[in-house]
C-alpha positions as a Python dict, from the first residue, in 0.01 Angstrom:
ca = {
    (1, 'M'): (0, 0, 0),
    (2, 'G'): (265, 269, -30),
    (3, 'L'): (515, 393, -281),
    (4, 'P'): (891, 398, -214),
    (5, 'S'): (1094, 704, -132),
    (6, 'K'): (1293, 773, -452),
    (7, 'L'): (1583, 1009, -518),
    (8, 'K'): (1442, 1323, -681),
    (9, 'N'): (1743, 1554, -654),
    (10, 'M'): (2090, 1570, -506),
    (11, 'N'): (2405, 1772, -460),
    (12, 'L'): (2763, 1691, -370),
    (13, 'F'): (3001, 1910, -172),
    (14, 'N'): (3379, 1873, -198),
    (15, 'D'): (3553, 2028, 104),
    (16, 'G'): (3253, 2259, 143),
    (17, 'E'): (3241, 2361, -224),
    (18, 'S'): (2899, 2298, -377),
    (19, 'L'): (2910, 2101, -700),
    (20, 'V'): (2552, 2191, -795),
    (21, 'G'): (2521, 2181, -1173),
    (22, 'E'): (2846, 1982, -1202),
    (23, 'V'): (2775, 1652, -1026),
    (24, 'G'): (2618, 1400, -1261),
    (25, 'E'): (2592, 1093, -1043),
    (26, 'C'): (2717, 934, -723),
    (27, 'K'): (2757, 565, -651),
    (28, 'L'): (2724, 559, -275),
    (29, 'P'): (2939, 305, -89),
    (30, 'K'): (2813, -52, -77),
    (31, 'I'): (2842, -127, 294),
    (32, 'S'): (2943, -492, 311),
    (33, 'R'): (3102, -732, 560),
    (34, 'D'): (3398, -964, 504),
    (35, 'M'): (3251, -1296, 614),
    (36, 'K'): (3472, -1606, 632),
    (37, 'S'): (3329, -1955, 644),
    (38, 'W'): (3423, -2167, 949),
    (39, 'R'): (3336, -2521, 1043),
    (40, 'G'): (3490, -2661, 1358),
    (41, 'G'): (3468, -2995, 1532),
    (42, 'G'): (3124, -3082, 1661),
    (43, 'M'): (2955, -2844, 1417),
    (44, 'N'): (2704, -2978, 1167),
    (45, 'G'): (2761, -2694, 922),
    (46, 'H'): (2948, -2377, 847),
    (47, 'V'): (2915, -2044, 1025),
    (48, 'A'): (3002, -1707, 870),
    (49, 'I'): (3266, -1535, 1087),
    (50, 'D'): (3261, -1153, 1063),
    (51, 'Q'): (3607, -1013, 983),
    (52, 'G'): (3504, -648, 954),
    (53, 'L'): (3436, -446, 642),
    (54, 'K'): (3507, -580, 296),
    (55, 'E'): (3783, -403, 107),
    (56, 'D'): (3543, -269, -157),
    (57, 'A'): (3309, -133, 113),
    (58, 'I'): (3526, 180, 128),
    (59, 'D'): (3467, 279, -237),
    (60, 'F'): (3277, 593, -336),
    (61, 'E'): (3251, 670, -708),
    (62, 'W'): (3118, 996, -847),
    (63, 'K'): (3103, 1178, -1178),
    (64, 'L'): (3136, 1543, -1266),
    (65, 'G'): (3058, 1711, -1594),
    (66, 'G'): (3355, 1891, -1747),
    (67, 'L'): (3673, 1969, -1558),
    (68, 'N'): (3703, 2030, -1182),
    (69, 'I'): (4033, 2178, -1061),
    (70, 'T'): (3962, 2131, -688),
    (71, 'T'): (3941, 1754, -733),
    (72, 'I'): (4257, 1746, -944),
    (73, 'R'): (4452, 1937, -678),
    (74, 'Q'): (4340, 1688, -411),
    (75, 'F'): (4488, 1392, -596),
    (76, 'G'): (4782, 1238, -408),
    (77, 'I'): (4694, 1407, -79),
    (78, 'T'): (4899, 1235, 193),
    (79, 'N'): (4636, 1234, 470),
    (80, 'A'): (4416, 920, 447),
    (81, 'S'): (4119, 1134, 560),
    (82, 'G'): (4227, 1449, 377),
    (83, 'V'): (3922, 1502, 152),
    (84, 'L'): (3574, 1578, 289),
    (85, 'L'): (3278, 1489, 65),
    (86, 'R'): (2912, 1538, 150),
    (87, 'F'): (2625, 1393, -53),
    (88, 'A'): (2286, 1556, 6),
    (89, 'G'): (1984, 1383, -143),
    (90, 'A'): (1611, 1456, -152),
    (91, 'Y'): (1411, 1132, -163),
    (92, 'Q'): (1035, 1167, -215),
    (93, 'R'): (735, 936, -194),
    (94, 'D'): (491, 988, -478),
    (95, 'D'): (191, 868, -276),
    (96, 'T'): (227, 1115, 14),
    (97, 'G'): (469, 1374, -126),
    (98, 'E'): (680, 1330, 189),
    (99, 'V'): (1050, 1415, 138),
    (100, 'D'): (1330, 1231, 316),
    (101, 'T'): (1659, 1413, 364),
    (102, 'V'): (1959, 1184, 318),
    (103, 'E'): (2315, 1294, 390),
    (104, 'V'): (2631, 1089, 347),
    (105, 'V'): (2954, 1237, 481),
    (106, 'I'): (3280, 1078, 373),
    (107, 'R'): (3642, 1153, 460),
    (108, 'G'): (3912, 988, 255),
    (109, 'R'): (4128, 1044, -52),
    (110, 'H'): (4102, 992, -424),
    (111, 'E'): (4234, 669, -570),
    (112, 'E'): (4161, 754, -931),
    (113, 'I'): (4052, 1041, -1153),
    (114, 'D'): (3942, 925, -1498),
    (115, 'F'): (3913, 1211, -1747),
    (116, 'G'): (3740, 989, -2004),
    (117, 'T'): (3751, 1042, -2378),
    (118, 'Q'): (3818, 1397, -2489),
    (119, 'K'): (3662, 1491, -2822),
    (120, 'P'): (3571, 1845, -2928),
    (121, 'G'): (3197, 1901, -2927),
    (122, 'D'): (3125, 1586, -2723),
    (123, 'D'): (3022, 1568, -2361),
    (124, 'T'): (3313, 1532, -2118),
    (125, 'E'): (3310, 1411, -1762),
    (126, 'Q'): (3547, 1313, -1485),
    (127, 'T'): (3493, 990, -1292),
    (128, 'I'): (3647, 999, -946),
    (129, 'K'): (3703, 699, -719),
    (130, 'T'): (3749, 791, -354),
    (131, 'K'): (3853, 550, -76),
    (132, 'W'): (3700, 653, 254),
    (133, 'T'): (3819, 613, 613),
    (134, 'Y'): (3512, 780, 765),
    (135, 'Y'): (3147, 732, 662),
    (136, 'K'): (2827, 870, 814),
    (137, 'L'): (2474, 814, 684),
    (138, 'T'): (2207, 1045, 824),
    (139, 'V'): (1838, 1014, 732),
    (140, 'N'): (1598, 1292, 836),
    (141, 'G'): (1846, 1414, 1098),
    (142, 'T'): (1904, 1071, 1257),
    (143, 'V'): (2248, 913, 1225),
    (144, 'E'): (2186, 558, 1102),
    (145, 'I'): (2544, 448, 1028),
    (146, 'E'): (2874, 598, 1142),
    (147, 'I'): (3199, 418, 1068),
    (148, 'D'): (3540, 557, 1158),
    (149, 'I'): (3798, 302, 1044),
    (150, 'L'): (4099, 483, 1194),
    (151, 'G'): (3911, 547, 1521),
    (152, 'M'): (3784, 185, 1532),
    (153, 'K'): (3422, 295, 1561),
    (154, 'E'): (3120, 135, 1399),
    (155, 'I'): (2788, 271, 1520),
    (156, 'I'): (2477, 125, 1356),
    (157, 'G'): (2133, 244, 1468),
    (158, 'G'): (2290, 401, 1778),
    (159, 'V'): (2473, 82, 1884),
    (160, 'D'): (2854, 103, 1899),
    (161, 'R'): (2946, -243, 1773),
    (162, 'L'): (3320, -205, 1836),
    (163, 'A'): (3307, -56, 2189),
    (164, 'Q'): (3399, -385, 2360),
    (165, 'Q'): (3681, -452, 2112),
    (166, 'R'): (3824, -101, 2170),
    (167, 'K'): (3808, -158, 2545),
    (168, 'A'): (3979, -498, 2514),
    (169, 'C'): (4256, -336, 2308),
    (170, 'G'): (4302, -51, 2556),
    (171, 'L'): (4173, 214, 2316),
}
């Protein structure tokens, strides 16, 4: 029997700027596929056809306490990959004490900045929704997932799943 590796602490970096003490939470992207049902002649059932990433797979939501000018100034950036975000998390097992280092690097741009309710004396926070074009998940120094939408790359566990498609398209 073992205990799971749980998030014990984290930080977020926005274009290299540490948000330690400011970042309240991060909702890491839900990596999901757009699967379409298909049943053709001679088939006794449906098959799920993979059509790439789901639209909501490119969402990254995060919250900051107070006001952050850097994020505000990035809003409306014209480059689809113009903002670099890096999540750094320390996940620990309570049975062994072993710590896993988890890093998520995202390039994209902000879709929404929600300043929330402003009331003197109350807690304030910004909720930012960022749409990514590049995503990389690294665990203990090993790249587990790397997706570059604009570069048509999808590497999972070291396997480039779009290499043959890029070749067929002359890319």
